[in-house]
Backbone as a printed PyTorch tensor [residue, N CA C, xyz], in Angstrom:
tensor([[[-26.0650, 130.7910, 112.2220],
         [-25.4450, 129.3200, 111.5870],
         [-24.4520, 129.6700, 110.3060]],

        [[-25.4190, 130.6880, 109.5700],
         [-24.3090, 131.4200, 108.1760],
         [-23.0540, 131.8830, 108.9270]],

        [[-23.2830, 132.5530, 110.1250],
         [-22.1150, 133.1440, 110.1460],
         [-20.5960, 132.1990, 110.7830]],

        [[-21.1500, 130.9700, 111.9320],
         [-20.3890, 130.1270, 111.8650],
         [-19.9620, 129.1280, 111.0950]],

        [[-20.5960, 128.9760, 109.3590],
         [-20.1540, 128.4700, 108.2870],
         [-19.0880, 129.6400, 108.0190]],

        [[-19.3270, 130.7830, 107.9640],
         [-18.4860, 131.7830, 107.0430],
         [-16.7940, 131.6750, 108.0030]],

        [[-17.2470, 131.5890, 109.3640],
         [-15.8600, 131.4800, 110.1370],
         [-15.3900, 130.2120, 109.8020]],

        [[-15.8330, 128.8040, 110.1240],
         [-15.0570, 127.7370, 109.4490],
         [-14.6020, 127.6410, 108.0940]],

        [[-15.4390, 128.1680, 107.2030],
         [-14.3530, 128.2100, 105.8820],
         [-13.2200, 129.3120, 105.9090]],

        [[-13.2310, 130.4420, 106.5910],
         [-12.0490, 131.1810, 106.9580],
         [-11.4460, 130.4960, 107.7640]],

        [[-11.0360, 129.8160, 108.3220],
         [-10.0070, 129.1210, 109.3140],
         [ -9.7620, 128.0380, 108.3940]],

        [[-10.3850, 127.4270, 107.7010],
         [ -9.9260, 126.1130, 106.6610],
         [ -9.1840, 126.6390, 105.5420]],

        [[ -9.5700, 127.9440, 105.1430],
         [ -8.5690, 128.7820, 103.7660],
         [ -7.4240, 128.9980, 104.6830]],

        [[ -7.3890, 129.7490, 105.8400],
         [ -6.3030, 130.1250, 106.5520],
         [ -5.1080, 128.7170, 106.8980]],

        [[ -5.7240, 128.0260, 107.4610],
         [ -5.4040, 126.4650, 107.8500],
         [ -4.3810, 126.1620, 106.5370]],

        [[ -5.0680, 125.9610, 105.2910],
         [ -4.5850, 125.1740, 103.8300],
         [ -3.5180, 126.4290, 103.6080]],

        [[ -3.5610, 127.6940, 103.7250],
         [ -2.6290, 128.7080, 103.1370],
         [ -1.3290, 128.7970, 104.0190]],

        [[ -1.2140, 128.1610, 105.1390],
         [ -0.3890, 128.2290, 106.1370],
         [  0.5920, 126.8580, 105.9660]],

        [[ -0.4900, 125.7690, 105.6480],
         [  0.2350, 124.2660, 105.2540],
         [  0.7680, 124.6070, 104.0480]],

        [[  0.6600, 125.3910, 102.9290],
         [  1.0760, 125.5030, 101.5090],
         [  1.9390, 126.3690, 101.9760]],

        [[  2.2070, 127.3440, 102.4630],
         [  3.3090, 128.5680, 102.8490],
         [  4.5220, 127.3010, 103.3750]],

        [[  4.2360, 126.8050, 104.4850],
         [  5.1650, 125.9240, 105.0240],
         [  5.6940, 125.2210, 104.4570]],

        [[  5.0460, 124.3860, 103.5730],
         [  5.6700, 123.0880, 102.7810],
         [  6.4750, 123.9390, 101.5860]],

        [[  5.7090, 125.0390, 101.3220],
         [  7.0380, 125.7120,  99.8860],
         [  8.1350, 126.2090, 100.9380]],

        [[  7.9930, 126.9830, 101.8260],
         [  9.0380, 127.5510, 102.3110],
         [ 10.5250, 126.4250, 102.7980]],

        [[ 10.0030, 125.1760, 103.1970],
         [ 10.3660, 124.2450, 103.4730],
         [ 11.5680, 123.2730, 102.0560]],

        [[ 10.3350, 123.3020, 101.3920],
         [ 11.2680, 123.2000,  99.9850],
         [ 12.1380, 123.9660,  99.7310]],

        [[ 11.9360, 125.5490,  99.5170],
         [ 12.6960, 126.2070,  99.0690],
         [ 13.8520, 126.5370,  99.6270]],

        [[ 13.6550, 126.3770, 101.1200],
         [ 14.7740, 126.4450, 101.8220],
         [ 15.8330, 125.2660, 102.0690]],

        [[ 15.1190, 124.3810, 101.4930],
         [ 15.9530, 122.8800, 101.7710],
         [ 15.7670, 121.8480, 100.4390]],

        [[ 15.7470, 122.7420,  99.1070],
         [ 15.7570, 121.6830,  98.0830],
         [ 16.7410, 120.9040,  98.0460]],

        [[ 17.7090, 120.6610,  98.5480],
         [ 18.4980, 119.9280,  98.2570],
         [ 18.5620, 118.1780,  99.3550]],

        [[ 17.7780, 118.7680,  99.9860],
         [ 17.0680, 117.3330, 100.9850],
         [ 15.6350, 117.0570, 100.6160]],

        [[ 14.8000, 117.5660,  99.4950],
         [ 14.0750, 117.0130,  99.0620],
         [ 13.8570, 116.3770,  97.7040]],

        [[ 14.2970, 115.4790,  97.8900],
         [ 14.1150, 114.5220,  96.8480],
         [ 13.1610, 113.2170,  97.0080]],

        [[ 12.6500, 112.6430,  96.1810],
         [ 12.0260, 111.6700,  95.9090],
         [ 12.5640, 110.2040,  97.1770]],

        [[ 13.6250, 110.2400,  97.0190],
         [ 14.2380, 109.1570,  97.7140],
         [ 14.6540, 109.1840,  98.5030]],

        [[ 14.9730, 110.8120,  99.6470],
         [ 14.7140, 111.1320, 100.7410],
         [ 13.3520, 111.1220, 101.5100]],

        [[ 12.1960, 111.3950, 100.6700],
         [ 10.8440, 111.5960, 101.2130],
         [ 10.6180, 110.1850, 101.8970]],

        [[ 10.5950, 108.9380, 100.7380],
         [ 10.6700, 108.1490, 100.4110],
         [ 11.5860, 106.9690, 101.8240]],

        [[ 12.1370, 107.3610, 102.1730],
         [ 13.2790, 107.1930, 103.2800],
         [ 12.4250, 107.4380, 104.7250]],

        [[ 12.1790, 108.6530, 104.6520],
         [ 11.2510, 109.3600, 105.8950],
         [ 10.1330, 108.4670, 105.9720]],

        [[  9.6340, 108.2660, 105.0320],
         [  8.2170, 107.9590, 105.3340],
         [  8.5570, 106.4140, 105.3260]],

        [[  9.1980, 105.4410, 104.7430],
         [  9.4760, 104.4250, 105.5750],
         [ 10.1840, 104.1860, 106.7230]],

        [[ 10.6810, 105.0320, 107.3860],
         [ 11.1190, 104.9880, 108.3770],
         [  9.8600, 105.2200, 109.6210]],

        [[  9.2600, 106.2260, 108.8620],
         [  7.9050, 106.3840, 110.1800],
         [  6.7290, 106.0220, 109.4850]],

        [[  6.5800, 104.9050, 108.4360],
         [  5.5430, 104.5230, 108.3300],
         [  4.1480, 104.2640, 108.9940]],

        [[  4.7720, 103.7610, 110.4700],
         [  3.2860, 103.2650, 111.2330],
         [  2.5070, 104.7180, 111.8810]],

        [[  3.2400, 106.1030, 111.5430],
         [  3.0960, 107.0470, 111.9680],
         [  2.3310, 108.1130, 110.6710]],

        [[  2.9800, 107.9370, 109.8730],
         [  2.2850, 108.6350, 108.3110],
         [  1.3260, 107.9650, 107.6360]],

        [[  1.2440, 106.5810, 107.6860],
         [  0.2490, 105.7780, 107.0590],
         [ -0.9290, 106.4300, 107.8090]],

        [[ -1.4180, 106.0460, 109.2330],
         [ -2.4520, 106.6420, 109.7850],
         [ -2.8040, 108.0340, 109.2520]],

        [[ -1.7350, 109.0120, 109.6190],
         [ -2.2580, 110.6920, 109.2680],
         [ -2.5460, 110.7430, 107.9110]],

        [[ -2.0390, 109.9880, 106.8270],
         [ -2.1610, 110.0890, 105.8380],
         [ -3.8790, 109.6360, 105.3290]],

        [[ -4.3780, 108.5070, 106.2360],
         [ -5.4190, 107.8620, 105.7790],
         [ -6.6760, 108.9830, 106.6880]],

        [[ -5.9240, 109.8480, 107.8000],
         [ -7.0460, 110.3930, 108.5340],
         [ -7.3840, 111.8140, 107.7160]],

        [[ -6.0870, 112.2290, 106.9570],
         [ -6.2310, 113.3040, 106.3070],
         [ -7.3970, 112.9180, 104.9990]],

        [[ -6.8730, 111.9610, 104.3610],
         [ -7.8680, 111.6090, 103.3080],
         [ -9.2950, 111.8380, 103.9930]],

        [[ -9.5830, 111.0410, 105.0310],
         [-10.3920, 110.7340, 105.7620],
         [-11.8490, 112.1520, 105.8550]],

        [[-10.8260, 113.0780, 106.0870],
         [-11.2930, 114.4450, 106.4630],
         [-11.5540, 115.3110, 105.2840]],

        [[-10.9470, 115.3200, 104.2530],
         [-10.9760, 115.8220, 102.9520],
         [-12.4680, 116.3880, 102.8720]],

        [[-13.0490, 114.9790, 102.3350],
         [-14.4870, 115.2970, 102.2690],
         [-15.4630, 116.6940, 103.0310]],

        [[-14.9210, 116.7640, 103.9130],
         [-15.7170, 118.0130, 104.4650],
         [-15.2770, 119.3100, 104.7100]],

        [[-14.1710, 119.4690, 103.5130],
         [-13.7190, 120.9150, 103.4790],
         [-13.9560, 121.1840, 101.9660]],

        [[-14.4260, 119.9420, 100.9660],
         [-14.4490, 120.1270,  99.7460],
         [-13.0420, 120.3280,  98.8790]],

        [[-12.0070, 120.2000,  99.7650],
         [-10.8510, 120.0940,  99.0840],
         [-10.2300, 119.0760,  98.8260]],

        [[-10.2750, 119.6330,  97.0360],
         [ -9.7690, 117.9180,  95.9590],
         [ -8.8450, 117.1600,  96.8310]],

        [[ -9.2750, 115.7590,  96.5580],
         [ -7.9110, 114.6150,  96.6250],
         [ -6.9750, 114.6570,  95.8880]],

        [[ -7.4970, 115.0100,  94.8310],
         [ -6.2600, 114.3530,  93.5790],
         [ -5.0470, 114.7500,  93.9570]],

        [[ -4.7830, 116.1320,  94.5730],
         [ -2.9320, 116.6950,  95.0270],
         [ -2.5650, 115.4370,  95.9600]],

        [[ -3.7370, 114.7130,  96.5900],
         [ -3.0000, 113.8490,  97.9120],
         [ -2.9520, 112.5410,  97.1380]],

        [[ -3.8400, 112.2660,  96.2840],
         [ -3.2450, 111.1460,  95.6130],
         [ -2.6380, 110.9690,  94.8340]],

        [[ -2.0140, 112.4680,  94.5840],
         [ -0.5570, 112.1420,  93.4790],
         [  0.8750, 112.2320,  94.1870]],

        [[  0.2950, 113.1080,  95.8620],
         [  1.7060, 112.9290,  96.4360],
         [  1.6870, 111.4030,  97.1330]],

        [[  0.4990, 110.7440,  96.9300],
         [  0.6450, 109.1340,  97.5500],
         [  1.8310, 108.3660,  97.0290]],

        [[  1.7510, 108.9010,  95.7150],
         [  2.8740, 107.8750,  95.2280],
         [  4.1290, 108.3970,  95.1990]],

        [[  4.3620, 109.7650,  95.6090],
         [  5.9770, 110.1400,  96.0910],
         [  5.8840, 109.5670,  97.7650]],

        [[  4.8850, 109.4290,  98.7020],
         [  5.3390, 108.6680,  99.8360],
         [  5.3510, 107.3020,  99.6650]],

        [[  4.4910, 106.8030,  98.8980],
         [  4.1910, 105.1970,  98.4970],
         [  4.5660, 104.2680,  97.3130]],

        [[  4.6030, 103.0210,  97.5870],
         [  4.4410, 102.6960,  96.3520],
         [  3.1230, 102.8440,  95.4510]],

        [[  3.1640, 102.9990,  94.4870],
         [  1.7190, 102.8340,  93.7200],
         [  0.6190, 102.1540,  94.1910]],

        [[  0.9850, 101.0340,  94.2800],
         [ -0.0510,  99.9190,  94.6790],
         [ -0.5880, 100.3260,  96.1590]],

        [[  0.5720, 100.5560,  96.9710],
         [  0.0660, 101.0460,  98.2740],
         [ -0.7570, 102.5350,  98.5850]],

        [[ -0.4970, 103.3070,  97.6400],
         [ -1.0160, 104.5730,  97.2290],
         [ -2.3750, 104.3240,  96.9390]],

        [[ -2.2840, 103.5000,  95.9130],
         [ -3.8290, 103.4680,  95.2800],
         [ -4.4910, 102.7430,  96.2410]],

        [[ -4.1960, 101.2320,  97.2000],
         [ -4.9910, 101.1540,  98.3900],
         [ -5.4250, 102.0790,  99.4130]],

        [[ -4.2970, 102.8380,  99.4970],
         [ -4.6220, 103.6680, 100.6660],
         [ -5.8320, 104.8430, 100.1470]],

        [[ -5.5790, 105.4670,  99.0540],
         [ -6.4180, 106.4670,  98.5200],
         [ -7.9810, 105.8970,  98.5770]],

        [[ -8.1140, 104.3100,  98.2480],
         [ -9.4860, 104.0000,  98.2020],
         [ -9.8230, 103.5220,  99.3550]],

        [[ -8.9740, 103.2800, 100.6050],
         [ -9.7530, 103.2360, 101.7990],
         [-10.2080, 104.8420, 102.4620]],

        [[ -9.5820, 105.9510, 102.0320],
         [ -9.5980, 107.6960, 102.3050],
         [-10.9080, 107.7570, 101.2880]],

        [[-11.3960, 107.0610, 100.2230],
         [-12.2680, 107.6080,  99.5100],
         [-13.5300, 107.2500, 100.4080]],

        [[-13.5340, 105.7270, 100.9230],
         [-14.5580, 105.1900, 101.3610],
         [-14.7730, 105.6230, 102.8690]],

        [[-13.8350, 106.0920, 103.6420],
         [-14.0490, 106.6080, 104.8840],
         [-14.6510, 108.1570, 105.1420]],

        [[-13.6880, 109.0560, 103.7480],
         [-14.2800, 110.3060, 103.6170],
         [-15.9760, 110.1240, 102.8270]],

        [[-16.5330, 109.3060, 102.1810],
         [-17.6530, 109.3080, 101.5330],
         [-18.6200, 108.7190, 102.8710]],

        [[-17.9670, 108.1320, 103.5730],
         [-19.0080, 107.4990, 104.8150],
         [-19.5540, 108.9180, 105.6650]],

        [[-17.9500, 109.6580, 105.9770],
         [-18.4340, 110.6840, 106.7780],
         [-19.1750, 111.4470, 106.3940]],

        [[-18.8390, 111.8620, 105.0770],
         [-19.6920, 112.9670, 104.3200],
         [-21.4560, 112.5020, 104.2300]],

        [[-21.2400, 111.4470, 103.7750],
         [-22.6420, 110.7170, 103.3150],
         [-23.3140, 110.9880, 105.4120]],

        [[-22.9980, 111.1430, 106.4350],
         [-23.7400, 110.6640, 107.6750],
         [-23.4480, 112.5720, 108.2800]],

        [[-22.3030, 112.8700, 108.1180],
         [-22.3910, 114.2940, 108.2810],
         [-23.3920, 115.4090, 107.9020]],

        [[-24.1300, 115.0830, 106.4770],
         [-25.1630, 115.6240, 105.8040],
         [-26.1780, 115.7090, 106.6880]],

        [[-26.5390, 114.4900, 107.4410],
         [-28.2360, 114.6790, 107.9080],
         [-27.5700, 115.4660, 109.7510]],

        [[-26.2210, 115.3570, 109.7760],
         [-25.9890, 115.9370, 110.9340],
         [-26.2810, 117.5530, 110.6950]],

        [[-26.0730, 118.1020, 109.9450],
         [-25.9130, 119.6170, 109.4510],
         [-27.3390, 119.7770, 108.9430]],

        [[-28.1870, 119.1660, 108.6190],
         [-29.4820, 119.2280, 108.3040],
         [-29.3130, 120.0760, 106.8310]],

        [[-28.4460, 119.3150, 105.9610],
         [-28.2590, 119.8830, 104.4590],
         [-29.8410, 119.6610, 103.8370]],

        [[-30.2800, 118.4290, 104.0330],
         [-31.6640, 118.4110, 103.5310],
         [-32.5630, 119.3690, 103.7040]],

        [[-32.9310, 120.6220, 104.6700],
         [-33.7990, 121.0840, 104.7820],
         [-32.8630, 122.7560, 103.9600]],

        [[-31.6340, 122.9430, 104.5530],
         [-31.0890, 123.9790, 103.4680],
         [-31.2770, 123.8820, 102.1230]],

        [[-30.9320, 122.4580, 101.7770],
         [-30.8160, 122.4530, 100.1320],
         [-32.2900, 122.7870,  99.6520]],

        [[-33.4820, 122.0520, 100.2250],
         [-35.0680, 122.4800, 100.0070],
         [-35.0810, 123.6610,  99.8320]],

        [[-34.5530, 124.4170, 100.7200],
         [-35.4100, 126.0380, 101.2560],
         [-34.2780, 126.8120,  99.7830]],

        [[-32.9190, 126.7280, 100.0560],
         [-32.1690, 127.3970,  99.0800],
         [-32.7250, 126.9600,  97.5240]],

        [[-32.3700, 125.7110,  97.4670],
         [-32.0530, 125.2820,  95.7180],
         [-33.6990, 124.5840,  95.6410]],

        [[-34.6980, 124.3450,  96.0330],
         [-35.8330, 123.7050,  95.2880],
         [-35.7010, 122.9940,  94.0520]],

        [[-35.5420, 123.8000,  93.5530],
         [-35.8900, 123.3460,  91.7600],
         [-34.4540, 122.6940,  91.3480]],

        [[-33.4810, 123.3450,  91.7510],
         [-32.0210, 122.1050,  91.6150],
         [-32.2700, 121.2040,  91.7410]],

        [[-32.6980, 120.7010,  93.3720],
         [-32.8120, 119.7680,  94.1940],
         [-34.0440, 118.5630,  93.4700]],

        [[-34.7600, 119.1420,  93.0110],
         [-36.0650, 118.4080,  92.1670],
         [-35.3160, 117.7140,  91.0220]],

        [[-34.6610, 118.5580,  90.2280],
         [-33.8630, 118.3310,  88.7780],
         [-33.0790, 116.9240,  89.1570]],

        [[-32.2330, 117.1460,  90.2590],
         [-31.1820, 116.1650,  91.0010],
         [-32.0610, 114.7240,  91.3510]],

        [[-32.9150, 115.5930,  92.2320],
         [-33.9370, 114.3330,  92.6040],
         [-34.3780, 113.6040,  91.9420]],

        [[-34.9100, 114.0780,  90.4620],
         [-35.6390, 113.1820,  89.5080],
         [-34.2670, 112.8480,  88.7980]],

        [[-33.5570, 112.8470,  88.2870],
         [-32.3040, 112.2800,  87.5190],
         [-31.7640, 111.0040,  88.6710]],

        [[-31.5770, 111.2890,  89.8970],
         [-30.9900, 110.1770,  90.9190],
         [-31.9420, 108.7320,  90.8250]],

        [[-33.3890, 109.4550,  90.8520],
         [-34.3830, 108.3890,  91.0170],
         [-34.2830, 107.5760,  90.0380]],

        [[-34.0940, 107.8850,  88.5900],
         [-33.9340, 107.0380,  87.8190],
         [-32.8180, 106.1780,  87.5790]],

        [[-31.6430, 106.8390,  87.5160],
         [-30.2250, 106.0090,  87.3920],
         [-29.2120, 106.6620,  88.7190]],

        [[-29.6320, 106.1780,  89.6000],
         [-28.6800, 107.0110,  90.7010],
         [-27.2800, 106.2940,  90.8090]],

        [[-26.9060, 105.0490,  90.6450],
         [-25.5880, 104.1800,  90.8230],
         [-24.9130, 105.2270,  89.4340]],

        [[-25.5170, 104.8740,  87.7780],
         [-25.0210, 105.6840,  87.2320],
         [-24.2040, 107.4270,  87.3230]],

        [[-24.9700, 107.9690,  87.6590],
         [-25.0690, 109.2370,  88.0350],
         [-24.3580, 109.6910,  89.4380]],

        [[-24.1110, 108.7850,  89.9640],
         [-23.1700, 108.5760,  91.2340],
         [-21.3990, 108.4520,  90.3200]],

        [[-21.7200, 107.3560,  89.6060],
         [-20.1130, 107.1090,  88.9230],
         [-19.6120, 107.9760,  88.2470]],

        [[-20.7750, 108.2280,  87.1010],
         [-20.3380, 109.6860,  86.3310],
         [-19.6200, 110.9010,  86.8720]],

        [[-20.4450, 111.2150,  87.8370],
         [-19.9180, 112.4870,  88.7570],
         [-18.6150, 112.3310,  89.3680]],

        [[-18.3590, 111.0280,  90.2500],
         [-17.3320, 110.7450,  90.9290],
         [-16.3040, 110.6620,  90.0380]],

        [[-16.2530, 110.3230,  88.7910],
         [-15.1440, 110.2090,  87.4270],
         [-14.7080, 111.1150,  87.0380]],

        [[-15.7110, 112.5890,  86.8940],
         [-15.3990, 113.2320,  86.4600],
         [-14.4050, 114.3930,  87.3030]],

        [[-13.6570, 114.3630,  87.1700],
         [-12.4650, 115.3510,  87.6580],
         [-12.5500, 116.9100,  88.1980]],

        [[-13.6190, 117.2790,  87.5980],
         [-13.8810, 118.8240,  87.6280],
         [-14.6840, 119.1050,  88.6540]],

        [[-15.5780, 118.0470,  89.1880],
         [-16.7800, 118.7990,  90.0460],
         [-16.1680, 117.3840,  91.1950]],

        [[-16.5470, 118.3520,  92.7580],
         [-16.5800, 117.6450,  93.8600],
         [-17.0350, 116.7350,  94.1260]],

        [[-16.7960, 115.1050,  94.3750],
         [-17.0970, 114.2810,  94.6520],
         [-18.1570, 114.0960,  95.7310]],

        [[-17.8260, 114.7210,  96.6790],
         [-18.2520, 114.9430,  98.1290],
         [-19.8270, 115.6980,  97.9450]],

        [[-19.8060, 116.7310,  97.0060],
         [-21.2340, 117.1790,  96.8270],
         [-21.9030, 115.7950,  96.5390]],

        [[-21.9950, 115.4160,  95.5470],
         [-23.0380, 113.9280,  95.2040],
         [-23.1920, 113.4690,  96.1690]],

        [[-22.3610, 113.3160,  97.3490],
         [-22.8320, 112.1970,  98.5460],
         [-23.5030, 113.1910,  99.1410]],

        [[-23.3350, 114.5270,  99.4790],
         [-24.2830, 115.2230,  99.9720],
         [-25.1180, 115.3740,  99.6160]],

        [[-25.7230, 115.0540,  98.7010],
         [-26.9640, 115.3390,  97.9010],
         [-27.5740, 113.6080,  98.2080]],

        [[-26.8930, 112.8040,  98.0950],
         [-27.4510, 111.8670,  97.8940],
         [-28.0920, 111.3660,  99.3110]],

        [[-27.1980, 111.5520, 100.2660],
         [-27.4820, 111.6600, 101.5590],
         [-29.0850, 112.0240, 101.8770]],

        [[-29.1960, 113.4300, 101.5040],
         [-30.1380, 113.9460, 101.6750],
         [-31.6130, 113.6040, 100.8850]],

        [[-31.0790, 113.1170,  99.8050],
         [-32.0900, 112.1180,  99.2360],
         [-32.2870, 110.8180,  99.8190]],

        [[-31.5590, 110.2400, 100.8290],
         [-31.9960, 108.9320, 101.2180],
         [-31.6070, 108.2490, 100.5030]],

        [[-30.5400, 108.0860,  99.6930],
         [-29.9060, 107.1870,  98.8240],
         [-29.1740, 106.1860,  99.1320]],

        [[-29.1980, 104.6050,  99.2720],
         [-28.7240, 103.9870, 100.6790],
         [-27.2440, 104.3570, 100.4450]],

        [[-26.2760, 103.9190, 101.3950],
         [-24.8620, 104.3570, 101.6030],
         [-23.9840, 103.3600, 100.4300]],

        [[-24.6820, 102.1710, 100.6860],
         [-23.7670, 101.4390,  99.9100],
         [-23.6530, 101.6260,  98.5990]],

        [[-24.9340, 102.0920,  97.9640],
         [-24.5600, 102.3240,  96.8440],
         [-24.3280, 103.4780,  96.1520]],

        [[-23.9550, 104.5670,  97.0290],
         [-22.8510, 105.6380,  97.0430],
         [-21.6060, 105.2460,  97.0420]],

        [[-21.3560, 104.3020,  97.9030],
         [-20.0660, 104.0480,  97.8880],
         [-19.5650, 103.3050,  96.8210]],

        [[-20.3250, 102.6700,  96.2840],
         [-20.3030, 101.5440,  95.2900],
         [-19.8990, 102.4730,  93.9710]],

        [[-20.5230, 103.6020,  93.8710],
         [-20.2170, 104.2410,  93.0460],
         [-19.4260, 105.3190,  92.8310]],

        [[-19.0980, 105.7030,  94.2470],
         [-17.7120, 106.4440,  94.3250],
         [-16.6370, 105.5050,  93.9900]],

        [[-16.6130, 104.4300,  94.5720],
         [-15.5150, 103.6590,  94.1870],
         [-15.1060, 103.5360,  92.8890]],

        [[-16.3850, 103.1160,  92.2300],
         [-15.7590, 102.6620,  90.6650],
         [-15.5350, 103.7480,  89.8710]],

        [[-15.9280, 104.9590,  89.9610],
         [-16.0100, 106.5580,  89.4350],
         [-14.3940, 106.6480,  89.9960]],

        [[-14.2800, 107.0910,  91.3790],
         [-13.2820, 107.4190,  91.7300],
         [-11.9380, 106.3320,  91.4140]],

        [[-12.3460, 105.6240,  91.7930],
         [-11.2220, 104.3300,  91.8510],
         [-10.3400, 104.6310,  90.4580]],

        [[-11.5950, 104.3280,  89.3730],
         [-10.7780, 104.2640,  87.9840],
         [ -9.9230, 105.7720,  87.7560]],

        [[-10.5460, 106.8630,  88.3030],
         [ -9.8710, 108.1480,  87.9640],
         [ -8.6680, 108.1570,  88.8940]],

        [[ -8.4790, 107.6150,  90.0330],
         [ -7.2690, 107.4700,  90.9090],
         [ -6.0770, 106.2210,  90.4010]],

        [[ -6.9180, 105.4140,  89.3490],
         [ -5.8530, 104.4210,  89.2090],
         [ -5.1850, 104.9170,  88.0560]],

        [[ -5.7770, 106.2460,  87.3570],
         [ -5.5290, 106.3710,  85.9970],
         [ -3.9850, 107.1860,  86.6270]],

        [[ -4.3740, 108.2420,  87.5000],
         [ -3.6480, 109.4820,  87.9640],
         [ -2.3300, 108.7970,  88.8250]],

        [[ -2.5160, 107.5910,  89.4960],
         [ -1.7010, 107.2620,  90.6450],
         [ -0.8760, 106.1060,  89.5450]],

        [[ -1.3780, 105.6900,  88.6670],
         [ -0.4580, 104.4900,  87.8780],
         [  0.2550, 105.1530,  86.7150]],

        [[ -0.4360, 106.4390,  86.2970],
         [  0.7030, 107.3800,  85.3110],
         [  1.5450, 108.0520,  86.0960]],

        [[  1.5680, 108.5790,  87.5850],
         [  2.4250, 109.1860,  87.7060],
         [  3.2880, 108.0240,  88.7520]],

        [[  3.0580, 106.9010,  88.7550],
         [  4.1970, 106.3550,  89.5860],
         [  4.8210, 105.6850,  88.4060]],

        [[  4.2100, 105.4450,  87.1680],
         [  5.0290, 104.8990,  86.0590],
         [  6.3690, 106.0850,  85.6960]],

        [[  5.7490, 107.1070,  85.8270],
         [  6.7470, 108.2740,  85.1690],
         [  8.0350, 108.6420,  85.9580]],

        [[  7.8970, 107.9000,  87.4640],
         [  8.6760, 108.0900,  88.2040],
         [  9.8610, 107.4550,  88.3560]]])
C-alpha cells in the first residue's frame, strides 16, 4: 500500500510539473497570443467544453492536496467573476464530497488511528465540541489544506452536510475575497 501511494504521489507530481512546463512554454513562445481578451474569447467560444473540464479539475483537486487557490484565480481570467465564483463553489462541494467518501474507501480511519493516535484524539476532542466552527475556520485559513479536515471529519463520522456547510462558509468567503479582488483589478 505504501509503495502504491508513493508511486501515485510521484506520478501526480510528474503530471503537475509537465502541465506547468507546457503552459510556461506555450506562454513564453506565444506571449503575443496570451492576453486576457484572447483567452476569454477562446473560453467563450468553447464554454461547453471548458466549463465541464474546469469543474472536473476542481472536483478532483481534493484527492491530490493541490491547493485550489491558483485555479480560483485562473477562473477569473477564464470567466466573469460571478460565474468563476459559482463554478468554484460547485467545485468545492463536489471535491469535498468526493474526499469525504474517498477517505472511507482508502481506510484512512485505521491509518490515522495507527499512525497518529494522539493527534487524532486531540482533533476528535476539539471537533466533538465545536465541529462546525472548526471546519469553517480551517477552510477559511489559506495555508492549510481544506481537504485534510474533510478527510479527518469523514474518519470521525461527522455528517457530510456539516462538512459541506463549514467548507462552503469558510472557502466561500475566502474565494469571494480572491475572485472579486482579482476580478476588480482586471
